[in-house]
Every structure is written in structure tokens, then in C-alpha cells.
C-alpha positions in Angstrom: -37.3 8.8 -13.3 -36.5 7.0 -10.0 -34.0 8.8 -7.9 -30.8 6.8 -7.5 -29.9 5.7 -4.0 -26.6 6.9 -2.6 -25.9 3.6 -0.8 -27.2 0.5 -2.7 -25.9 -2.4 -4.6 -26.6 -3.4 -8.2 -29.5 -5.6 -7.0 -31.1 -2.9 -4.9 -29.7 -4.2 -1.6 -28.9 -1.4 0.8 -25.6 -1.4 2.6 -26.4 0.9 5.5 -24.8 -1.1 8.3 -21.5 -1.8 6.4 -21.5 1.9 5.3 -21.8 3.1 8.9 -19.2 0.7 10.3 -16.6 1.5 7.6 -17.3 5.3 7.9 -16.4 5.1 11.5 -12.8 4.2 10.4 -12.5 7.6 8.7 -13.0 9.2 12.1 -10.3 7.1 13.7 -7.6 7.8 11.2 -8.5 11.5 11.0 -8.1 11.6 14.8 -4.7 9.9 14.5 -3.4 12.3 11.9 -4.5 15.5 13.6 -3.0 14.4 16.9 0.4 14.5 15.1 0.2 18.3 14.8 0.2 18.6 18.6 3.0 16.1 18.9 5.1 18.1 16.4 5.1 21.1 18.7 5.3 19.1 21.9 8.4 17.1 20.8 10.1 20.4 20.0 9.8 21.4 23.6 10.2 18.2 25.7 13.0 16.6 23.5 14.5 19.9 22.3 14.5 19.0 18.6 14.6 21.6 15.9 11.6 22.3 13.7 13.2 20.4 10.8 13.8 17.4 13.1 10.3 17.4 14.4 9.2 16.8 10.8 10.4 13.2 11.4 7.1 12.7 13.1 5.3 13.1 9.8 8.1 11.3 8.0 7.6 8.2 10.1 3.8 8.2 9.6 3.7 9.0 5.9 6.8 6.9 5.2 4.9 4.0 6.9 2.0 4.5 4.4 4.5 4.2 1.6 6.0 1.0 2.9 2.7 -0.7 3.8 0.3 0.3 1.0 1.3 -2.3 -1.6 1.4 -5.2 1.0 -1.9 -4.0 2.3 -3.4 -4.0 -1.2 -2.1 -7.5 -1.9 -3.5 -8.9 1.4 -6.8 -7.2 1.0 -7.1 -8.5 -2.6 -6.2 -12.0 -1.3 -8.2 -12.2 1.9 -10.9 -9.6 1.5 -11.8 -6.1 2.8 -12.9 -7.3 6.3 -9.6 -9.0 7.2 -7.7 -6.1 5.8 -9.7 -3.7 8.0 -9.3 -5.9 11.2 -5.5 -6.1 10.5 -5.3 -2.4 10.2 -7.2 -1.8 13.4 -5.0 -4.2 15.4 -1.8 -2.6 14.1 -3.2 0.8 14.9 -4.0 -0.3 18.5 -0.5 -1.9 18.9 1.3 1.3 17.8 -0.8 3.3 20.3 0.0 0.9 23.1 3.7 1.1 22.3 3.7 4.8 23.5 3.8 3.5 27.0 7.2 1.7 26.8 8.4 4.5 24.4 7.8 7.1 27.2 10.1 5.0 29.5 13.1 5.6 27.1 12.5 9.3 27.0 14.1 9.4 23.5 12.7 10.5 20.2 13.2 7.3 18.2 11.0 4.9 20.2 8.1 7.3 19.6 8.9 7.3 15.9 8.8 3.5 15.8 5.4 3.5 17.5 4.1 6.0 15.0 5.5 3.9 12.2 3.4 0.9 13.4 0.3 3.1 13.7 1.0 4.2 10.1 1.1 0.5 8.9 -2.4 0.1 10.4 -3.7 3.3 8.9 -2.4 2.2 5.4 -4.4 -1.0 5.7 -7.5 1.0 6.7 -7.2 3.6 3.9 -6.4 1.0 1.3 -9.5 -1.0 2.2 -12.0 1.7 3.2 -11.6 4.2 0.4 -12.3 1.8 -2.5 -14.8 -0.1 -0.4 -16.9 3.0 0.1 -16.6 3.9 -3.6 -18.1 0.6 -4.7 -20.7 0.3 -1.9 -23.4 1.7 -4.2 -23.9 3.2 -7.7 -20.6 4.4 -9.3 -22.3 7.7 -10.4 -22.6 8.7 -6.7 -19.1 7.4 -5.7 -17.7 10.9 -5.3 -20.6 12.1 -3.1 -20.5 8.9 -1.0 -16.8 9.1 -0.4 -17.0 12.8 0.5 -19.8 11.9 3.0 -17.7 9.3 4.7 -14.6 11.6 4.6 -16.7 14.2 6.4 -16.3 12.0 9.5 -12.6 11.9 8.8 -12.9 15.7 9.2 -14.7 15.3 12.5 -11.7 13.2 13.7 -9.4 16.0 12.6 -11.4 18.4 14.9 -11.1 16.2 18.0 -7.4 15.3 17.5 -5.9 18.8 18.3 -8.7 19.5 20.7 -8.1 16.4 22.8 -4.3 16.7 22.3 -4.2 20.3 23.2 -6.4 19.8 26.4 -4.6 16.7 27.6 -1.0 17.1 26.5 -0.6 20.8 26.9 -3.0 20.9 29.8 -1.1 18.3 31.8 2.2 19.9 30.9 1.1 23.3 32.3 0.1 21.6 35.6 3.7 20.3 36.0 2.9 16.6 35.4 5.6 14.3 34.0 6.1 15.6 30.5 6.3 12.0 29.0 3.1 10.9 30.8 1.3 13.6 28.9 2.0 11.5 25.8 1.2 8.1 27.3 -2.4 8.5 28.5 -3.9 9.9 25.3 -2.5 7.1 23.2 -3.4 4.4 25.7 -7.0 5.6 25.5 -6.9 5.7 21.7 -5.5 2.1 21.6 -8.3 0.8 23.8 -11.0 2.4 21.6 -9.4 1.1 18.4 -9.1 -2.4 19.8 -12.8 -2.3 20.7 -13.7 -1.3 17.2 -11.6 -4.2 15.8 -13.7 -6.6 18.0 -16.9 -5.1 16.5 -15.6 -5.7 13.0 -14.7 -9.3 13.8 -18.3 -9.9 15.0 -20.1 -8.1 12.1 -20.5 -9.7 8.7 -19.5 -7.4 5.8 -20.5 -8.0 2.2 -17.5 -8.8 -0.1 -18.0 -6.6 -3.1 -15.9 -7.3 -6.2 -15.2 -4.5 -8.7 -16.4 -5.0 -12.3 -14.1 -7.3 -14.3 -14.4 -5.0 -17.3 -14.5 -1.3 -17.7 -14.6 1.5 -20.3 -10.8 1.5 -20.2 -10.6 -2.1 -21.4 -12.9 -2.4 -24.3 -10.8 -4.9 -26.3 -9.2 -8.2 -25.5 -5.9 -6.6 -24.4 -6.3 -4.8 -21.1 -4.1 -1.8 -20.7 -1.4 -1.7 -18.0 -2.1 0.3 -14.9 0.6 3.0 -15.4 -0.4 3.5 -19.1 -3.7 5.1 -17.9 -3.1 8.8 -17.9 -5.8 10.0 -15.5 -4.7 7.5 -12.9 -1.0 8.5 -13.3 -2.0 12.2 -12.9 -4.1 11.4 -9.8 -1.1 9.8 -8.1 1.0 12.9 -8.7 -1.9 15.2 -7.6 -2.4 13.1 -4.4 1.3 13.2 -3.6 1.4 17.0 -3.7 -2.0 17.5 -2.0 -1.0 15.4 1.0 2.4 17.2 1.0 0.5 20.5 1.2 -2.0 19.4 3.9 0.7 17.8 6.1 2.9 20.9 5.9 0.1 23.2 6.8 -0.9 21.1 9.7 2.6 20.5 11.0 3.5 24.1 11.6 0.1 25.6 12.2 0.7 26.0 16.0 4.2 27.4 15.3 2.8 29.9 12.7 0.0 31.2 15.0 2.2 31.5 18.1 5.0 33.3 16.2 2.6 35.6 14.2 0.4 36.6 17.1 2.4 37.6 20.3 0.8 36.3 23.5 -1.0 33.3 22.0 -0.1 30.1 23.8 0.3 26.6 22.4 -3.0 25.5 23.9 -4.9 28.4 22.4 -3.3 27.8 19.0 -4.4 24.1 19.3 -8.0 25.3 19.9 -7.8 27.6 16.9 -6.5 24.6 14.8 -9.3 22.4 16.2 -12.4 24.7 15.7 -11.0 27.1 13.1 -9.0 24.8 10.8 -10.4 21.4 11.4 -14.0 22.7 12.0 -13.9 24.3 8.5 -12.4 21.1 7.1 -15.4 19.1 8.4 -17.9 21.7 7.1 -16.1 21.6 3.7 -16.4 17.8 3.5 -20.1 17.9 4.3 -20.9 20.8 2.0 -18.7 19.3 -0.7 -20.8 16.2 -0.8 -23.9 18.4 -1.3 -22.3 20.7 -3.9 -21.3 17.7 -6.1 -25.0 17.0 -6.7 -25.0 19.9 -9.1 -21.2 20.7 -9.7 -18.8 18.3 -11.4 -16.2 17.1 -8.9 -13.3 18.2 -11.1 -14.7 21.7 -11.4 -15.2 22.1 -7.7 -11.7 20.7 -7.1 -10.2 23.4 -9.5 -12.0 26.3 -7.9 -11.0 25.2 -4.4 -7.4 24.6 -5.4 -7.2 28.2 -6.9 -8.7 29.6 -3.6 -6.2 27.6 -1.6 -3.3 29.2 -3.6 -4.7 32.7 -2.8 -5.0 31.8 0.9 -1.4 30.6 1.0 -0.2 33.8 -0.6 -1.8 35.7 2.3 -0.1 33.4 4.8 3.3 34.0 3.2 2.7 37.7 3.2 2.5 37.7 7.0 -0.4 40.1 7.8 -1.0 39.1 11.4 -4.5 38.0 12.2 -5.6 38.3 8.5 -3.0 35.7 7.6 -4.0 33.4 10.5 -7.6 33.6 9.3 -6.4 32.8 5.7 -4.4 29.9 7.2 -7.4 28.2 8.8 -9.7 29.1 6.0 -7.6 27.0 3.7 -8.9 23.9 5.5 -12.3 24.5 4.0 -11.0 24.6 0.5 -8.6 21.6 0.8 -11.3 19.5 2.5 -12.6 17.8 -0.6 -9.2 17.3 -2.4 -8.2 13.8 -1.1 -11.5 12.0 -1.7 -12.1 13.8 -5.0 -8.7 13.0 -6.4 -9.1 9.5 -5.2 -12.4 8.9 -6.9 -11.3 10.6 -10.2 -8.2 8.5 -10.2 -10.2 5.3 -9.8 -12.8 6.1 -12.4 -13.6 3.1 -14.6 -10.5 1.1 -13.4 -12.5 -2.1 -13.2 -10.5 -5.1 -11.9 -7.5 -2.7 -11.4 -9.3 -0.8 -8.7 -7.7 -2.4 -5.7 -4.1 -2.2 -7.1 -4.7 1.4 -8.2 -6.0 2.2 -4.7 -2.8 0.9 -3.2 -0.7 3.3 -5.3 -3.0 6.3 -4.5 -2.5 5.5 -0.8 1.3 5.2 -1.4 1.1 8.7 -2.8 0.5 9.8 0.8 4.3 9.6 1.2 4.3 13.3 0.0 3.4 14.1 3.6 6.7 12.6 4.7 8.8 15.2 2.8 7.0 18.5 3.1 7.3 19.1 6.9 11.1 18.6 6.9 11.5 21.0 4.0 9.2 23.6 5.6 11.0 23.1 8.9 14.4 23.7 7.3 13.1 26.9 5.7 11.7 28.0 9.0 14.9 27.3 10.9 16.8 29.4 8.3 14.4 32.3 8.1 10.7 32.5 9.2 8.0 29.9 9.2 5.8 32.0 6.9 8.2 31.5 4.1 7.9 27.7 4.5 4.3 28.0 3.3 5.5 28.7 -0.2 5.8 24.9 -0.4 2.0 24.2 0.1 1.3 27.1 -2.3 3.2 25.3 -5.1 1.6 22.0 -4.2 -1.9 23.4 -4.7 -0.8 24.6 -8.2 -0.3 20.9 -9.1 -3.8 20.0 -7.8 -5.2 22.9 -9.8 -3.7 21.4 -13.0 -5.2 18.0 -12.2 -8.6 19.5 -11.7 -8.4 21.4 -15.0 -6.9 18.8 -17.3 -5.2 15.8 -15.5 -8.5 14.0 -14.5 -9.5 13.4 -18.1 -9.5 9.8 -19.4 
């Protein structure tokens, strides 16, 4: 039997160039997200905000996803994937450029506004790119294909804290203007993103329409979106997964510096980059390969269980052992977002784009967890805050075991 192509249309046409271009977007928003984890700690120091207040960084970004996801889905459905992607890139670049005037105010709220606009752009990119990759080839390999693209998202997560730690904390240690340390990285990001937007404007992309019928709609009366159980459960699982990931990221540097005396912010950022995000990237790459022989829901269940065990070690506070457990969790949670996404969109037919918007809206879970963890940390110790991600992974485990079923 002929081996099925990972990236090909129904008529055998190969979509290599569109696949590469759209995959580059995964890197860009991974970089944007992981840079937030450096900002969280930096804002605590230069603006003297509490750990709970610093959670407003994630609240602005993930709240922006919630606000923009449905409008993004509507506009993409109305005008196509390409225009949706270009709109997202331009909003991303605008938000990055706004860091320059925000630094002049030297207040917290202008930075939050800039991050909110970046989030609007990222919502467009994720609403367009995730389903676009999933239909850019045979549906049987959608999970593998999305995990492959998401591996470049993991690469972006590596470079975010690495660049942020080197530039932001590096310039701060040299005595440079503390607000200039925020301006230059984001001006550079804005220019790169604007250049990518120009590339998309000049490059033709195939407009792929999802199937008008699916196994979920065998009769003449199509079912309503929220009546589809596995989609509903995927939205819940995605909400709690993103809450867990964002909470772990937000206070990673705090946890390492407080658990291991003598470790600086810059060193903790390097541990986050190569330890946590490095394993995240490896997990995405290996996850795509494992899914050739292991069912996605089964791999998701195993990784969720192991993530719960890692979080238990983090809460226990065993020094370096707990730090290793903390960054090891990144390997196991690496496949969760794309796998939940694909399982939630399975056989959605013409409802795919609308369902995708709601799955992106579920990212709002990341807006709430950091503030709750920060409040717990301010009252006691940061390690106890990691009970929240532990409980979130239990929800993901339930989805992998039962919730994915149609």
C-alpha cells in the first residue's frame, strides 16, 4: 500500500511552501509568549509590583486572546486564511512597536496595553494557523502535522527567555536605563514580524475549505456546535492546559531563584531556555514521531499523568530535584496543546473554523492562573502555588482517557 504523504492535498498536490511559511508563524508566537516569562520577573523589580500584580502581564495577553478569537474566526471565515494571517502579523508588529512610547511613561498600564494589542495579533495567527495546518494534508496525519509545526513553536519558546535574559537582564546589570532594556528587544521583534507580514502579502497561499459534511452530521439536520461532546470537553481541557502552562512559565524564574540560593535571574532564565523550553521543543519533535505508532489520546494521557507527578515533586520543595522536575514537565506538556486541538476538531466539517475560534478562546485560562498562583506565593511560598497546575493536569488526564471520544 502506498505510504500516505504528511503534506498533500486530496488531489495529490503538495503544499510544501505554504506549510513552511505558516509553520514560521508558530516560531513567532512561541517567542512572544516565552518573552513574557522574563517580563514577569522584570516588572516585579523595575515597577515594584507584587507577584500577584505581575500576573496582569499574562492576564492582558490571554485576555486579549479571549476578546479577539471570535472576531478573528469571523474575519478569517469571511476573507480567508491569508488575510487573517497578515492582519495578525500587523497587529503583532504594532503592539511590539508600542513598547517604545510605553517606556516613556514608565508606568505599568501602557505596557499592558501594548501586550493586549500583541495578543490580538496572536489570536488571529493561532485561529488561522492551527486549523490551516490541520487541513493542509490528509486528515489521518493531522495530529502529526500540527505537532511538527508546533515543534517550531517550541523553538520560539527556547529563544524567548534566552534573548530576554541576555538583553533585558544583561543591560540591567550594566546599569543601562531600566526601561530601555524593554524597548530594544520589542523594537527588533516588531521589525522582524513586519518583514514576515510583507512576505505573506507577496506569496500566494491556497485557500482550503473544510469538508461540508462529516461523520458528525450524517443526516439532514446538522448538530449544533456545543452539542458535540468531544469538542466541548476539548475546550475545557484546553482552558486548564493553558492555565497550567502559563502558571508554570510565569513563576519559573521566581521558583528557581527562591529554591536555590545564589542563582541569579539571568541564570534562571538560561535554565528556563535550555532546560524547560529545550525539553519542550524536543517533546514536540518526538511527539510527532511517537504518534506514528501511539494513538494521540493515549500519549496525551501518559504525559498528563507524568506531569502530575512532576508537579508533586515541585510542590514538595526538594531543592535541585524539584527544579529538575519543574523543567522536565515541559517535555511532557509539549504535545498537549496541539493534541487537544486536533482531537477537539476531529470530524467537525464545516464547523471547523468556528470550533477553532472557541479552542483559541480557551487560552483565556492563562489569564487567571498566574494571578492565583501569585496570590498564593505572596501569602506563603511559590512552591505551593504549583498545586494549581497539578490540578489542571488532572483535567487534561481525564480528557485523554475519556473526554476525546466522539
